[in-house]
ROSE-4610 file (N, C-alpha, C; in Angstrom, 1 decimal, always signed):
// ROSE-4610
residu = [N/N/N/Q/Q/Q/P/P/P/K/K/K/F/F/F/Q/Q/Q/A/A/A/P/P/P/V/V/V/I/I/I/A/A/A/S/S/S/K/K/K/P/P/P/D/D/D/R/R/R/G/G/G/I/I/I/E/E/E/G/G/G/T/T/T/A/A/A/A/A/A/A/A/A/P/P/P/S/S/S/N/N/N/G/G/G/P/P/P/T/T/T/L/L/L/A/A/A/S/S/S/A/A/A/D/D/D/G/G/G/P/P/P/E/E/E/L/L/L/A/A/A/E/E/E/P/P/P/T/T/T/I/I/I/G/G/G/T/T/T/A/A/A/P/P/P/A/A/A/A/A/A/P/P/P/K/K/K/T/T/T/A/A/A/A/A/A/E/E/E/R/R/R/L/L/L/I/I/I/V/V/V/Q/Q/Q/A/A/A/H/H/H/E/E/E/L/L/L/S/S/S/S/S/S/Q/Q/Q/A/A/A/Q/Q/Q/T/T/T/E/E/E/E/E/E/E/E/E/F/F/F/T/T/T/R/R/R/V/V/V/I/I/I/T/T/T/T/T/T/C/C/C/R/R/R/H/H/H/T/T/T/L/L/L/A/A/A/S/S/S/Q/Q/Q/P/P/P/T/T/T/T/T/T/P/P/P/V/V/V/A/A/A/H/H/H/Y/Y/Y/A/A/A/N/N/N/E/E/E/L/L/L/A/A/A/S/S/S/W/W/W/A/A/A/L/L/L/N/N/N/R/R/R/R/R/R/G/G/G/Q/Q/Q/I/I/I/K/K/K/A/A/A/E/E/E/T/T/T/G/G/G/R/R/R/T/T/T/K/K/K/E/E/E/A/A/A/S/S/S/L/L/L/D/D/D/F/F/F/D/D/D/D/D/D/A/A/A/I/I/I/R/R/R/L/L/L/N/N/N/A/A/A/E/E/E/C/C/C/W/W/W/R/R/R/A/A/A/I/I/I/H/H/H/N/N/N/R/R/R/G/G/G/V/V/V/L/L/L/Q/Q/Q/A/A/A/E/E/E/A/A/A/G/G/G/N/N/N/F/F/F/E/E/E/G/G/G/A/A/A/F/F/F/D/D/D/D/D/D/F/F/F/N/N/N/R/R/R/T/T/T/I/I/I/Q/Q/Q/I/I/I/K/K/K/P/P/P/D/D/D/F/F/F/A/A/A/K/K/K/A/A/A/Y/Y/Y/S/S/S/N/N/N/R/R/R/A/A/A/A/A/A/L/L/L/F/F/F/V/V/V/L/L/L/A/A/A/N/N/N/D/D/D/L/L/L/Q/Q/Q/P/P/P/A/A/A/L/L/L/S/S/S/D/D/D/Y/Y/Y]
num = [1/1/1/2/2/2/3/3/3/4/4/4/5/5/5/6/6/6/7/7/7/8/8/8/9/9/9/10/10/10/11/11/11/12/12/12/13/13/13/14/14/14/15/15/15/16/16/16/17/17/17/18/18/18/19/19/19/20/20/20/21/21/21/22/22/22/23/23/23/24/24/24/25/25/25/26/26/26/27/27/27/28/28/28/29/29/29/30/30/30/31/31/31/32/32/32/33/33/33/34/34/34/35/35/35/36/36/36/37/37/37/38/38/38/39/39/39/40/40/40/41/41/41/42/42/42/43/43/43/44/44/44/45/45/45/46/46/46/47/47/47/48/48/48/49/49/49/50/50/50/51/51/51/52/52/52/53/53/53/54/54/54/55/55/55/56/56/56/57/57/57/58/58/58/59/59/59/60/60/60/61/61/61/62/62/62/63/63/63/64/64/64/65/65/65/66/66/66/67/67/67/68/68/68/69/69/69/70/70/70/71/71/71/72/72/72/73/73/73/74/74/74/75/75/75/76/76/76/77/77/77/78/78/78/79/79/79/80/80/80/81/81/81/82/82/82/83/83/83/84/84/84/85/85/85/86/86/86/87/87/87/88/88/88/89/89/89/90/90/90/91/91/91/92/92/92/93/93/93/94/94/94/95/95/95/96/96/96/97/97/97/98/98/98/99/99/99/100/100/100/101/101/101/102/102/102/103/103/103/104/104/104/105/105/105/106/106/106/107/107/107/108/108/108/109/109/109/110/110/110/111/111/111/112/112/112/113/113/113/114/114/114/115/115/115/116/116/116/117/117/117/118/118/118/119/119/119/120/120/120/121/121/121/122/122/122/123/123/123/124/124/124/125/125/125/126/126/126/127/127/127/128/128/128/129/129/129/130/130/130/131/131/131/132/132/132/133/133/133/134/134/134/135/135/135/136/136/136/137/137/137/138/138/138/139/139/139/140/140/140/141/141/141/142/142/142/143/143/143/144/144/144/145/145/145/146/146/146/147/147/147/148/148/148/149/149/149/150/150/150/151/151/151/152/152/152/153/153/153/154/154/154/155/155/155/156/156/156/157/157/157/158/158/158/159/159/159/160/160/160/161/161/161/162/162/162/163/163/163/164/164/164/165/165/165/166/166/166/167/167/167/168/168/168/169/169/169/170/170/170/171/171/171/172/172/172/173/173/173/174/174/174/175/175/175/176/176/176/177/177/177/178/178/178/179/179/179/180/180/180/181/181/181/182/182/182/183/183/183/184/184/184/185/185/185/186/186/186/187/187/187/188/188/188/189/189/189/190/190/190/191/191/191/192/192/192/193/193/193/194/194/194]
x = [-27.5/-26.3/-25.3/-24.4/-23.4/-22.2/-21.6/-20.5/-19.3/-18.5/-17.2/-16.1/-15.1/-13.9/-13.0/-12.7/-11.9/-10.4/-9.6/-8.1/-7.8/-6.8/-6.5/-6.2/-6.7/-6.5/-5.5/-4.4/-3.4/-3.6/-3.9/-4.0/-2.7/-2.5/-1.2/-1.1/-2.2/-2.2/-2.7/-2.4/-2.9/-4.4/-4.9/-6.3/-6.6/-7.2/-7.5/-8.9/-9.8/-11.2/-11.8/-13.1/-13.8/-14.0/-13.5/-13.5/-14.9/-15.1/-16.3/-17.5/-17.3/-18.4/-18.1/-19.1/-18.9/-18.7/-18.1/-17.8/-19.0/-19.0/-20.0/-19.8/-20.8/-20.6/-19.5/-18.8/-17.7/-18.0/-17.1/-17.2/-16.4/-15.8/-15.0/-13.8/-13.1/-11.9/-10.8/-10.2/-9.0/-8.0/-6.7/-5.6/-5.5/-5.0/-4.8/-3.4/-3.2/-1.9/-1.4/-0.2/+0.4/+1.6/+1.7/+2.9/+4.1/+4.0/+5.2/+4.8/+5.8/+5.5/+4.8/+3.8/+3.1/+3.8/+5.0/+5.9/+6.4/+6.7/+7.3/+8.8/+9.4/+10.9/+11.6/+12.7/+13.4/+14.0/+14.0/+14.6/+16.1/+16.9/+18.3/+19.1/+19.6/+20.4/+19.5/+20.1/+19.3/+19.6/+20.6/+20.9/+20.9/+20.9/+20.9/+22.2/+23.1/+24.4/+24.2/+25.3/+25.3/+25.2/+24.5/+24.4/+25.8/+25.8/+27.1/+27.3/+26.3/+26.5/+26.1/+26.6/+26.3/+24.7/+24.0/+22.6/+21.9/+22.4/+21.9/+22.1/+23.3/+23.7/+22.8/+22.6/+21.8/+20.3/+19.8/+18.3/+18.1/+19.1/+19.0/+19.0/+19.9/+20.0/+18.7/+18.1/+16.9/+15.7/+15.7/+14.7/+14.8/+16.0/+16.3/+15.9/+16.2/+15.8/+14.3/+13.6/+12.1/+11.5/+12.1/+11.4/+11.4/+12.2/+12.2/+11.8/+11.6/+11.3/+10.0/+10.0/+8.8/+8.8/+9.9/+10.0/+10.2/+9.9/+10.2/+11.6/+12.5/+14.0/+14.3/+13.7/+13.9/+13.3/+12.1/+11.5/+12.4/+12.9/+13.8/+15.0/+15.6/+16.7/+16.4/+15.2/+14.8/+14.7/+14.0/+13.9/+15.2/+16.1/+17.5/+18.2/+18.1/+18.8/+18.2/+16.9/+16.3/+16.8/+16.9/+17.4/+18.8/+19.6/+21.0/+21.0/+20.1/+20.0/+19.7/+18.7/+18.3/+19.4/+20.3/+21.5/+22.7/+22.5/+23.7/+23.5/+22.8/+22.6/+22.1/+20.9/+20.3/+19.7/+19.5/+18.8/+17.3/+16.6/+15.1/+14.4/+14.5/+13.7/+14.2/+15.4/+15.9/+15.4/+15.4/+14.9/+13.4/+12.6/+11.2/+11.0/+11.7/+11.5/+11.9/+13.0/+13.4/+12.3/+11.7/+10.6/+9.4/+9.0/+7.9/+8.2/+9.4/+9.8/+9.9/+10.5/+10.5/+9.1/+8.2/+6.9/+6.2/+6.4/+5.8/+6.3/+7.6/+8.3/+7.8/+7.7/+7.2/+5.7/+4.9/+3.5/+3.6/+4.4/+4.5/+5.0/+6.0/+6.5/+5.5/+4.7/+3.6/+2.6/+2.3/+1.3/+1.8/+3.1/+3.6/+3.5/+3.8/+3.7/+2.3/+1.4/-0.1/-0.5/-0.1/-0.5/+0.0/+1.1/+1.7/+1.3/+0.3/-0.2/+0.5/+1.5/+2.3/+1.8/+0.5/-0.2/+0.4/+1.0/+1.7/+2.8/+3.7/+4.8/+4.2/+3.2/+2.6/+2.1/+1.4/+0.9/+2.0/+3.1/+4.3/+4.8/+4.9/+5.3/+4.3/+3.0/+2.1/+2.2/+2.4/+2.6/+3.8/+4.9/+6.1/+5.9/+5.2/+5.0/+4.2/+3.2/+2.4/+3.2/+4.1/+5.0/+5.9/+6.4/+7.2/+6.4/+5.2/+4.4/+2.9/+2.4/+1.1/+0.0/+0.4/-0.6/-0.5/+0.2/+0.3/-1.0/-2.0/-3.3/-3.4/-2.6/-2.6/-2.2/-1.2/-0.8/-1.9/-2.5/-3.6/-4.8/-5.1/-6.2/-5.8/-4.6/-4.2/-4.2/-3.7/-3.8/-5.2/-6.1/-7.5/-8.1/-7.6/-8.1/-7.6/-6.4/-5.8/-6.6/-6.9/-7.6/-9.0/-9.7/-11.0/-10.9/-10.0/-9.8/-9.5/-8.9/-8.6/-9.7/-10.8/-11.9/-11.9/-10.9/-10.8/-11.5/-12.8/-13.6/-13.5/-13.3/-13.2/-11.9/-10.8/-9.6/-9.7/-10.3/-10.5/-11.4/-12.4/-13.3/-12.6/-11.7/-10.9/-10.0/-9.3/-8.4/-9.1/-10.3/-11.1/-11.5/-12.0/-12.3/-11.2/-10.0/-8.8/-8.4/-8.5/-8.2/-9.1/-10.4/-11.4/-11.1/-10.6/-10.3/-9.1/-8.1/-6.9/-7.2/-7.9/-8.1/-9.6/-10.4/-11.9/-12.4/-11.5/-12.0/-11.5/-11.0/-10.6/-11.9/-12.5/-13.8/-13.7/-12.6/-12.5/-12.6/-12.2/-12.3/-13.8/-14.5/-16.0/-16.6/-16.3/-16.8/-16.5/-15.2/-14.8/-15.5/-15.6/-16.3/-17.8/-18.4/-19.8/-19.9/-18.9/-19.0/-19.0/-18.3/-18.3/-19.6/-20.2/-21.5/-22.5/-22.4/-23.3/-23.1/-21.9/-21.6/-22.2/-22.3/-22.8/-24.4/-24.9/-26.3/-26.8/-25.9/-26.2/-26.3/-27.5/-27.6/-27.7/-28.2/-28.3/-27.0/-26.0/-24.7/-24.0/-24.3/-23.7/-24.2/-25.5/-26.0/-25.4/-25.2/-24.6/-23.2/-22.4/-21.1/-21.0/-22.0/-22.0/-22.5]
y = [-12.1/-11.8/-11.2/-12.0/-11.5/-10.8/-9.8/-9.2/-10.1/-10.0/-10.8/-9.9/-10.5/-9.7/-9.7/-8.5/-8.4/-8.3/-8.5/-8.3/-7.0/-6.9/-5.6/-4.5/-3.3/-2.2/-1.3/-1.0/-0.1/+1.3/+2.2/+3.6/+4.2/+5.1/+5.8/+7.0/+7.4/+8.5/+8.0/+8.8/+8.3/+8.2/+7.2/+7.0/+7.6/+8.8/+9.5/+9.3/+8.8/+8.7/+10.1/+10.1/+11.4/+11.7/+12.8/+13.2/+13.2/+12.4/+12.4/+11.8/+11.0/+10.4/+8.9/+8.1/+6.7/+6.6/+5.5/+5.3/+4.9/+5.1/+4.5/+3.1/+2.3/+0.8/+0.5/-0.6/-1.0/-2.4/-2.9/-4.2/-5.2/-4.7/-5.5/-4.8/-5.4/-4.7/-4.4/-3.3/-2.9/-2.4/-2.5/-2.1/-0.6/-0.2/+1.2/+1.5/+2.7/+3.0/+4.3/+4.6/+5.9/+6.2/+7.5/+8.0/+8.1/+8.4/+8.6/+8.3/+8.2/+7.9/+9.1/+8.8/+9.8/+9.9/+10.4/+10.3/+11.7/+12.0/+13.2/+13.1/+14.2/+14.2/+13.5/+12.8/+12.1/+13.2/+12.9/+13.7/+13.3/+14.1/+13.7/+15.0/+14.9/+16.0/+17.2/+18.3/+19.4/+20.6/+20.5/+21.6/+21.0/+21.9/+21.4/+20.9/+20.5/+20.0/+18.6/+18.2/+16.9/+15.8/+14.7/+13.5/+13.1/+12.7/+12.4/+10.9/+10.1/+8.7/+7.9/+6.7/+5.8/+5.6/+5.5/+5.3/+6.6/+7.8/+9.0/+9.1/+8.7/+8.8/+7.8/+6.6/+5.6/+6.0/+6.6/+6.9/+8.1/+9.0/+10.0/+9.4/+8.4/+7.8/+7.0/+6.3/+5.6/+6.6/+7.7/+8.7/+9.3/+9.5/+10.0/+8.9/+7.7/+6.6/+6.5/+6.7/+6.6/+7.6/+8.8/+9.9/+9.6/+8.7/+8.3/+6.9/+6.1/+4.7/+4.4/+3.6/+3.2/+1.7/+1.0/-0.4/-1.2/-2.5/-3.5/-3.4/-3.3/-3.3/-2.0/-0.9/+0.4/+0.3/-0.2/-0.3/-1.3/-2.4/-3.3/-2.6/-1.7/-0.9/+0.0/+0.6/+1.4/+0.5/-0.7/-1.6/-2.0/-2.4/-2.9/-1.7/-0.5/+0.6/+0.9/+0.8/+0.9/-0.2/-1.4/-2.5/-2.2/-1.7/-1.4/-0.3/+0.7/+1.8/+1.2/+0.3/-0.3/-1.2/-1.7/-2.5/-1.6/-0.3/+0.6/+1.4/+0.9/+1.5/+3.0/+3.1/+4.4/+4.9/+6.3/+6.9/+6.4/+6.6/+6.2/+6.9/+8.2/+8.8/+8.3/+8.0/+7.5/+6.1/+5.3/+3.9/+3.9/+4.8/+4.9/+5.3/+6.3/+6.7/+5.5/+4.8/+3.7/+2.6/+2.3/+1.4/+1.8/+3.1/+3.6/+3.6/+4.1/+4.1/+2.7/+1.8/+0.4/-0.2/+0.1/-0.3/+0.2/+1.5/+2.1/+1.4/+1.2/+0.6/-0.9/-1.6/-3.0/-3.0/-2.1/-2.0/-1.7/-0.8/-0.4/-1.6/-2.3/-3.5/-4.6/-4.7/-5.7/-5.4/-4.1/-3.7/-4.1/-3.9/-4.3/-5.8/-6.6/-8.0/-8.5/-7.9/-8.2/-7.9/-6.8/-6.4/-7.4/-8.0/-9.0/-10.4/-10.6/-11.9/-12.7/-12.1/-12.9/-12.6/-13.1/-12.7/-13.3/-14.4/-14.9/-14.1/-13.7/-12.8/-11.4/-10.9/-9.6/-9.7/-10.8/-10.9/-10.9/-11.6/-11.5/-10.1/-9.3/-7.9/-7.1/-7.3/-6.6/-7.0/-8.3/-8.8/-8.1/-8.1/-7.5/-6.0/-5.3/-3.9/-3.6/-4.5/-4.4/-4.7/-5.7/-6.0/-4.8/-4.1/-2.9/-1.7/-1.6/-0.5/-0.9/-1.2/-1.7/-0.7/+0.5/+1.5/+1.7/+0.9/+1.0/+0.6/+1.5/+1.2/+0.7/+1.2/+0.8/-0.7/-1.1/-2.5/-3.4/-2.9/-3.7/-3.9/-2.8/-2.8/-3.7/-3.6/-4.4/-5.9/-6.2/-7.6/-8.1/-7.2/-7.6/-7.9/-7.1/-7.3/-8.7/-9.0/-10.3/-11.5/-11.3/-12.3/-12.5/-11.4/-11.5/-12.2/-11.9/-12.6/-14.1/-14.5/-15.9/-16.6/-15.8/-16.5/-16.5/-15.8/-15.7/-14.4/-14.5/-13.3/-12.8/-13.8/-13.4/-12.5/-13.0/-12.2/-10.9/-10.9/-9.7/-8.7/-9.2/-8.3/-7.7/-8.5/-8.0/-6.9/-7.1/-6.1/-4.8/-4.9/-3.7/-3.0/-3.7/-3.0/-2.3/-2.9/-2.3/-1.1/-1.2/+0.0/+1.2/+0.9/+1.9/+2.5/+1.7/+2.2/+3.2/+2.9/+3.7/+4.9/+4.7/+5.7/+5.8/+6.4/+6.4/+7.2/+8.0/+8.7/+8.0/+6.7/+6.0/+5.2/+5.8/+5.3/+3.9/+3.6/+2.3/+1.2/+1.3/+0.3/+0.0/+1.1/+0.9/+0.2/+0.6/-0.1/-1.6/-1.9/-3.3/-4.1/-3.5/-4.1/-4.4/-3.4/-3.5/-4.7/-4.9/-6.0/-7.3/-7.4/-8.6/-8.8/-7.7/-7.8/-8.4/-7.9/-8.4/-9.8/-10.3/-11.7/-12.5/-12.0/-12.7/-12.5/-11.8/-11.5/-10.7/-9.8/-8.9/-7.5/-7.2/-6.0/-4.7/-4.7/-3.4/-2.8/-3.6/-3.0/-2.6/-3.4/-3.1/-1.7/-1.4/-0.1/+1.0/+0.7/+1.7/+2.1/+1.0/+1.2/+1.9/+1.6/+2.2/+3.6]
z = [-10.2/-11.0/-10.0/-9.5/-8.6/-9.3/-8.7/-9.3/-9.3/-10.3/-10.3/-10.0/-9.3/-9.0/-10.2/-10.7/-11.9/-11.5/-12.5/-12.3/-11.7/-10.9/-10.3/-11.4/-11.1/-12.0/-11.3/-11.9/-11.2/-11.8/-11.0/-11.4/-11.5/-12.4/-12.6/-11.6/-11.1/-10.2/-8.8/-7.7/-6.4/-6.4/-5.7/-5.4/-4.1/-4.1/-2.9/-2.5/-3.4/-3.1/-3.1/-2.9/-2.8/-1.4/-1.0/+0.5/+1.0/+2.1/+2.8/+2.2/+1.1/+0.5/+0.2/+0.0/-0.3/-1.8/-2.2/-3.6/-4.4/-5.7/-6.6/-6.7/-7.1/-7.2/-8.2/-8.0/-8.9/-9.3/-10.2/-10.7/-9.8/-8.8/-7.9/-7.4/-6.5/-5.8/-6.9/-6.6/-7.4/-6.5/-6.9/-6.1/-5.9/-4.7/-4.4/-4.9/-5.5/-6.1/-5.5/-5.8/-5.4/-6.2/-6.5/-7.3/-6.5/-5.2/-4.4/-2.9/-2.1/-0.7/+0.0/+0.8/+1.6/+2.9/+2.9/+4.1/+4.4/+5.6/+6.0/+5.5/+5.3/+5.0/+6.2/+5.9/+7.0/+7.9/+9.2/+10.2/+10.3/+9.6/+9.6/+10.1/+11.3/+11.8/+12.1/+12.7/+13.0/+12.1/+11.3/+10.4/+9.0/+8.0/+6.6/+6.1/+7.1/+6.7/+6.1/+5.4/+4.8/+5.8/+5.4/+6.4/+6.8/+8.1/+8.7/+8.9/+9.2/+9.4/+8.2/+8.2/+7.1/+6.9/+8.0/+8.0/+7.3/+7.7/+7.2/+5.6/+5.2/+3.8/+3.0/+3.6/+2.9/+2.8/+3.9/+3.8/+2.8/+2.7/+1.7/+0.3/+0.1/-1.2/-1.5/-0.5/-0.7/-1.0/-0.4/-0.6/-2.1/-2.5/-3.9/-4.9/-4.6/-5.5/-5.6/-4.5/-4.5/-5.3/-5.4/-6.2/-7.7/-8.2/-9.6/-9.9/-8.9/-9.0/-9.8/-10.8/-11.6/-11.9/-11.9/-12.3/-11.0/-11.2/-10.1/-9.6/-10.5/-10.2/-9.4/-9.8/-9.0/-7.6/-7.5/-6.2/-5.3/-5.9/-5.2/-4.7/-5.5/-5.0/-3.8/-3.8/-2.7/-1.5/-1.6/-0.5/+0.1/-0.8/-0.4/+0.3/-0.2/+0.4/+1.8/+1.9/+3.3/+4.2/+3.7/+4.6/+5.0/+4.1/+4.5/+5.5/+5.4/+6.3/+7.7/+7.8/+9.1/+9.7/+8.9/+9.4/+9.8/+9.6/+9.8/+11.1/+12.1/+13.4/+13.2/+12.6/+12.5/+13.8/+13.8/+14.9/+14.8/+15.8/+15.8/+14.7/+14.4/+13.3/+12.0/+11.8/+10.5/+10.3/+11.4/+11.3/+10.9/+11.6/+11.3/+9.9/+9.4/+8.0/+7.0/+7.3/+6.5/+6.4/+7.6/+7.6/+6.7/+6.9/+6.1/+4.6/+4.2/+2.8/+2.2/+3.0/+2.5/+2.3/+3.3/+3.2/+1.9/+1.7/+0.5/-0.8/-0.8/-2.0/-2.2/-1.1/-1.1/-1.7/-1.3/-1.8/-3.3/-3.7/-5.2/-6.0/-5.5/-6.2/-6.2/-5.1/-5.1/-6.2/-6.4/-7.4/-8.8/-9.0/-10.3/-10.5/-9.5/-9.6/-9.8/-9.1/-9.2/-10.6/-11.1/-12.5/-13.5/-13.3/-14.2/-13.9/-13.0/-12.7/-11.7/-11.0/-10.0/-8.7/-8.4/-7.2/-5.9/-6.0/-4.7/-4.3/-5.3/-5.0/-4.5/-5.2/-4.8/-3.4/-3.0/-1.7/-0.6/-0.9/+0.0/+0.2/-0.9/-0.8/+0.1/-0.2/+0.7/+2.1/+2.4/+3.8/+4.4/+3.6/+4.1/+4.4/+3.5/+3.7/+5.0/+5.3/+6.5/+7.7/+7.6/+8.8/+9.1/+8.1/+8.4/+8.9/+8.4/+8.8/+8.9/+10.1/+10.2/+9.8/+9.5/+9.1/+7.6/+6.8/+5.4/+4.7/+4.7/+4.3/+2.9/+2.0/+0.6/+0.5/+1.2/+1.2/+1.8/+2.8/+3.5/+2.5/+1.8/+0.8/-0.3/-0.8/-2.0/-1.6/-0.4/+0.0/+0.0/+0.5/+0.5/-0.9/-1.9/-3.3/-3.7/-3.5/-3.9/-3.1/-1.9/-1.1/-1.7/-2.0/-2.6/-4.0/-4.8/-6.1/-5.9/-4.8/-4.5/-3.8/-3.5/-2.9/-1.3/-0.8/+0.7/+1.1/+1.1/+1.4/+2.8/+3.8/+5.2/+5.3/+4.8/+4.9/+4.2/+3.0/+2.2/+3.0/+3.6/+4.4/+5.6/+6.3/+7.4/+6.9/+5.7/+5.2/+4.8/+4.2/+3.8/+5.0/+6.1/+7.3/+7.9/+7.9/+8.5/+7.7/+6.4/+5.5/+5.9/+6.0/+6.4/+7.7/+8.7/+10.0/+9.9/+9.1/+9.0/+8.1/+7.0/+6.0/+5.6/+6.5/+6.4/+5.1/+4.5/+3.3/+2.0/+2.1/+0.9/+0.4/-0.6/-1.1/-1.7/-2.3/-3.0/-2.0/-0.7/+0.3/+0.6/+0.7/+0.9/-0.3/-1.5/-2.7/-2.7/-2.4/-2.4/-1.3/-0.1/+1.0/+0.6/-0.1/-0.5/-1.5/-2.4/-3.3/-2.6/-1.5/-0.7/+0.0/+0.5/+1.1/+0.1/-1.2/-2.2/-2.5/-2.5/-2.7/-1.6/-0.4/+0.8/+0.9/-0.1/-0.2/+1.0/+1.5/+2.6/+2.1/+1.5/+0.7/+1.5/+2.7/+3.4/+3.7/+4.3/+4.5/+3.1/+2.1/+0.8/+0.3/+0.5/+0.1/+0.9/+2.2/+3.0/+2.6/+2.1/+1.7/+0.3/-0.6/-1.9/-1.7]
């Protein structure tokens, strides 16, 4: 009796896993979620003065939009504002923050698309998030879930491994990787992950 991969479950709170422990067995991969970007505040200027450049004004606007974003349209506005920031000759720290914030918003928008059954569109958002920020472990994990659901177990396995490399305390990645080991009838590594 092999486990089946279920439709993605989007949590309303961040999935932080249990620190330092492996996850309990699950019914299959589920998407990683987040309430807000896990990002440092943007480095804009050296004093608390108002932003001076167009890029600084735009990244502040994108950050403010991200704090309230909940819908696909709102995440799209964050992404668009970050892209405008990047097109406005930002300083290196502002560009870095714009990429991280856009990556976060692309992942969140992808989750909404996956939740509504638009997996191809969701996968594109996860890919874009990873292109902007190769360390966006939530997008890597979420892409792995979609790959597992589509039967691309090798790609899913690679994504779960990469997630574990980046975020070793994210229990859900271990559980999802274990489900793949079970499907491959490789029970010892599955037990280790569970």
